[in-house]
Structures are given as structure tokens and as C-alpha cells.
C-alpha positions as CSV (number, residue, x, y, z in Angstrom):
1,M,15.5,7.2,-19.9
2,F,11.9,7.1,-18.0
3,I,12.3,8.1,-14.1
4,I,9.9,7.0,-11.3
5,G,9.9,9.2,-8.4
6,E,9.8,6.9,-5.2
7,L,9.3,9.3,-2.5
8,I,5.6,9.0,-1.5
9,N,6.0,6.1,0.4
10,G,4.1,5.6,3.7
11,M,7.7,3.9,5.2
12,Y,8.8,7.7,5.4
13,Q,8.0,9.6,8.7
14,D,6.8,12.0,7.0
15,I,4.4,11.1,4.2
16,G,2.9,8.2,6.9
17,Q,2.3,11.1,9.0
18,A,0.6,12.8,6.0
19,I,-1.5,9.9,5.3
20,Q,-2.5,9.5,8.5
21,K,-3.6,13.1,9.4
22,K,-4.7,12.9,5.5
23,D,-2.4,16.1,5.0
24,K,-2.6,16.7,1.0
25,A,-0.4,19.8,1.0
26,T,3.0,17.6,2.4
27,I,1.9,15.0,-0.5
28,Q,1.2,17.2,-3.1
29,K,4.4,19.1,-2.2
30,C,6.2,15.5,-2.7
31,A,4.5,15.0,-5.5
32,L,5.6,18.3,-7.7
33,E,9.1,18.9,-6.1
34,Q,9.7,15.0,-7.8
35,I,8.2,16.4,-10.9
36,K,10.2,19.7,-11.3
37,A,13.3,17.7,-10.4
38,G,12.5,15.3,-13.4
39,A,10.5,12.2,-12.5
40,D,8.4,10.8,-15.4
41,A,5.7,8.6,-13.3
42,L,5.6,8.6,-9.6
43,D,5.6,5.9,-7.3
44,I,3.1,5.4,-4.2
45,N,3.1,3.1,-1.6
46,C,0.6,3.4,1.3
47,G,3.9,1.8,3.5
48,P,3.3,-1.3,6.0
49,A,2.4,1.1,9.0
50,S,-1.3,1.9,6.5
51,R,-4.2,0.2,8.8
52,Q,-6.2,1.2,6.2
53,P,-4.6,0.6,2.5
54,I,-7.3,0.0,0.6
55,S,-8.7,3.6,0.8
56,D,-5.8,5.5,1.7
57,I,-3.9,4.6,-1.6
58,Q,-7.3,5.9,-2.9
59,W,-7.0,8.7,-1.6
60,L,-3.1,9.2,-2.6
61,V,-4.1,9.0,-5.9
62,E,-7.2,11.0,-5.9
63,T,-4.9,13.9,-3.6
64,I,-2.3,13.4,-6.1
65,Q,-4.0,13.9,-9.4
66,E,-5.4,17.3,-8.0
67,V,-2.1,18.7,-8.6
68,T,-0.6,16.8,-11.9
69,D,-1.5,14.9,-14.4
70,K,1.7,12.1,-14.7
71,P,1.1,8.6,-14.7
72,L,1.2,7.2,-11.3
73,A,2.7,4.0,-10.3
74,L,0.7,1.8,-7.3
75,D,3.0,-0.1,-5.4
76,S,1.7,-2.5,-3.0
77,S,2.3,-6.5,-2.2
78,K,-1.5,-7.0,-2.0
79,P,-3.4,-7.0,-5.6
80,Q,-6.4,-5.7,-4.0
81,V,-5.1,-2.5,-3.1
82,I,-3.7,-1.8,-6.0
83,E,-7.1,-2.7,-7.4
84,S,-8.3,0.0,-5.5
85,G,-6.1,2.7,-6.3
86,L,-7.4,1.8,-10.2
87,K,-10.6,1.9,-9.6
88,V,-9.9,5.8,-9.1
89,A,-7.3,6.8,-11.7
90,K,-8.1,9.2,-14.1
91,F,-4.7,8.6,-16.1
92,K,-3.3,5.4,-17.5
93,A,-1.1,3.8,-14.3
94,I,1.7,1.8,-13.8
95,I,1.3,-1.5,-11.3
96,N,4.6,-2.0,-9.4
97,S,5.1,-4.7,-10.1
98,T,5.0,-8.4,-10.7
99,T,7.6,-11.1,-10.1
100,A,8.3,-13.8,-12.4
101,D,5.8,-16.3,-10.9
102,I,3.4,-17.4,-12.8
103,E,0.6,-17.0,-9.6
104,K,1.6,-13.6,-9.2
105,L,1.6,-12.8,-12.9
106,G,-1.6,-14.3,-13.5
107,V,-3.3,-11.9,-10.9
108,L,-1.3,-8.8,-11.6
109,V,-1.5,-9.1,-15.8
110,A,-5.3,-9.7,-15.7
111,L,-5.2,-6.4,-13.3
112,A,-3.4,-4.4,-16.2
113,K,-5.8,-5.6,-18.7
114,K,-9.0,-5.1,-17.1
115,Y,-7.7,-1.7,-16.5
116,N,-5.7,-0.6,-19.4
117,T,-2.7,0.1,-17.5
118,K,1.3,-0.6,-17.6
119,L,2.8,-3.1,-15.9
120,I,6.9,-3.5,-14.3
121,G,8.2,-6.7,-14.3
122,L,11.1,-7.9,-11.6
123,A,13.7,-9.9,-12.8
124,I,12.9,-12.0,-9.6
125,S,11.1,-15.0,-8.2
126,T,10.3,-16.8,-5.1
127,K,13.8,-18.4,-5.0
128,G,15.2,-14.7,-4.5
129,I,17.2,-12.4,-6.3
130,P,19.7,-14.0,-9.2
131,Q,23.0,-13.4,-9.2
132,N,23.9,-12.7,-13.1
133,K,22.5,-11.8,-16.2
134,D,21.9,-15.0,-17.5
135,Q,19.4,-16.0,-14.8
136,R,18.0,-12.3,-14.7
137,L,17.7,-12.8,-18.2
138,E,16.0,-15.9,-18.2
139,L,13.4,-14.3,-15.6
140,A,12.7,-11.5,-17.6
141,A,11.7,-13.7,-20.6
142,N,9.4,-15.6,-18.8
143,I,7.2,-12.4,-17.9
144,V,7.6,-11.5,-21.4
145,A,6.5,-15.1,-23.0
146,Y,3.7,-14.8,-20.1
147,C,2.2,-11.5,-21.2
148,S,2.4,-12.2,-24.1
149,D,0.6,-15.1,-24.4
150,Q,-2.1,-13.3,-22.2
151,D,-2.2,-10.6,-25.4
152,F,-0.8,-8.1,-23.1
153,S,1.0,-5.3,-24.7
154,L,4.6,-5.9,-24.8
155,S,4.9,-2.0,-25.5
156,D,3.1,-1.4,-22.1
157,L,5.6,-3.8,-20.2
158,Y,8.9,-2.4,-18.3
159,L,11.3,-4.9,-17.3
160,D,13.4,-4.4,-14.2
161,P,16.8,-6.4,-13.7
162,I,16.9,-5.0,-10.5
163,V,20.6,-4.2,-9.7
164,L,21.5,-4.5,-6.1
165,P,23.1,-1.7,-4.7
166,V,27.2,-1.6,-3.9
167,N,26.8,-2.1,-0.4
168,V,25.4,-5.5,-0.8
169,A,26.7,-6.4,-4.0
170,Q,30.0,-5.1,-4.9
171,V,29.9,-6.9,-7.6
172,Q,26.8,-5.0,-9.6
173,M,26.1,-1.6,-10.4
174,K,25.1,1.1,-8.0
175,D,21.1,1.5,-8.0
176,I,21.3,5.4,-6.8
177,L,18.1,7.2,-8.1
178,D,16.7,10.1,-6.1
179,P,14.6,12.1,-8.7
180,K,15.2,15.0,-6.2
181,D,19.2,14.5,-6.0
182,T,19.9,17.4,-9.0
183,D,23.6,16.6,-9.6
184,L,22.4,12.7,-9.7
185,M,19.7,13.6,-12.5
186,D,22.2,16.1,-14.2
187,A,24.2,13.4,-14.8
188,A,21.6,11.4,-16.1
189,I,20.4,14.1,-18.4
190,T,23.9,14.2,-20.1
191,A,24.6,10.6,-20.1
192,E,21.1,10.2,-22.6
193,L,22.4,13.0,-24.2
194,I,26.0,11.6,-25.0
195,L,24.4,8.3,-25.8
196,N,22.2,10.5,-28.6
197,K,19.0,9.6,-27.5
198,Q,18.1,13.4,-26.3
199,I,19.0,16.1,-29.3
200,Y,21.1,18.6,-27.7
201,C,20.7,22.5,-26.5
202,D,22.4,24.7,-24.5
203,S,19.8,24.2,-22.3
204,Y,19.0,20.8,-22.4
205,L,19.1,20.6,-18.5
206,E,16.3,23.0,-18.6
207,A,14.6,21.4,-21.6
208,Y,14.6,18.1,-20.5
209,R,13.2,18.8,-17.2
210,R,10.4,20.8,-19.3
211,K,9.5,17.9,-21.9
């Protein structure tokens, strides 16, 4: 299980204001709270309201790196914003994310290779979100094939099947993962233990969070 906390996003009012005011304390507090709850990496997104996303994402990366060496997932629809953040990333980062479209794959796989990052591939395309597993598998296979052709290490590739929330797609599994939701995190950690993906100990919840 690899959990990416997604609360450092300019769409949230407090984070958006912190970015505008360059309020390090709020950003660092949010980062550390997610890590304490069990997040393995932190997604950072300046949000659509950012007037200077190229400089804002650099400020976010540098601010968070002052308090943690956890991987950062740089999240933007603009490759130039992602690259700006990668330029100041001290630790191996993650690009979040590419679709299965060749044009986007070409740009972001090249960036991932240039900066030696990981890459999240979404099982969607310009045609939209597939409604069945076969279509998703086809798009995922296209991403894998392209990365392989470009000599991008598949061990650095994460595939996201895009499971829709139950309120818009009740036939699919509900996608609700907030790393600060203690009950939800405990359930996810326990599920991995039951599936024999973690070693049991009496205080396994605490042990997982300390890893």
C-alpha cells in the first residue's frame, strides 16, 4: 500500500490563502499531519487560483522539504509547472499525472526520465473515463507499452485505475482515502495485514505509521 496525501491543494481555502501569503507554518503543519497519519508521499497542487503557479510550486516544494524528506507528487495540468517544481526537488519526486494519450505521455515521460522521477499513469484518455475494466486495462496497457518503448523503468510507474466515487458511479467501489481520517487509515492498514502484506505485531497500527 502506498498512500499519497492530497490535502496540500490550493483549492482548499486555508491552503490557497497560505500560498498567497507565503505562510509556511500552515503548509508544514498540513504536511506533517498527513505524514503522522500514515501518508507515504504528499501531493502538492497550487490550485487554479494561483496567479504564479511556476514560482508557487517551487515555494511549496522548498517549504515542505524543510520539514520532511517524504516523496512529493507534483500535480498540475501544465508540464512547465511540474518541471519548475522538479528543479528544486531534493528527493525523488513523482509526476502526477499522465493520461494514456500519446501527446501527454510524450511530454511527461520525457520529464520523468530527465529528472529521474516516478510517474502516475491514469487509465483515462481524451475520450473520458472508461466505464468498464476492459477499457481501463487497455489504456493501462498502452501506458505501460509506451513507457517500456521509451526505456522508462516500469518500477517507477504507478497505474491509477480511476475508481469513481459512489455518488457518481454506484456500480464501482467507493474511493475515499483521506490520510487524516484515522478510522479509514486503520481499516486500510488492517486490510493489508489480513492480506498478509504486513507482518503482525500487537501494535501493528503504530508500527505501520512509524515505518
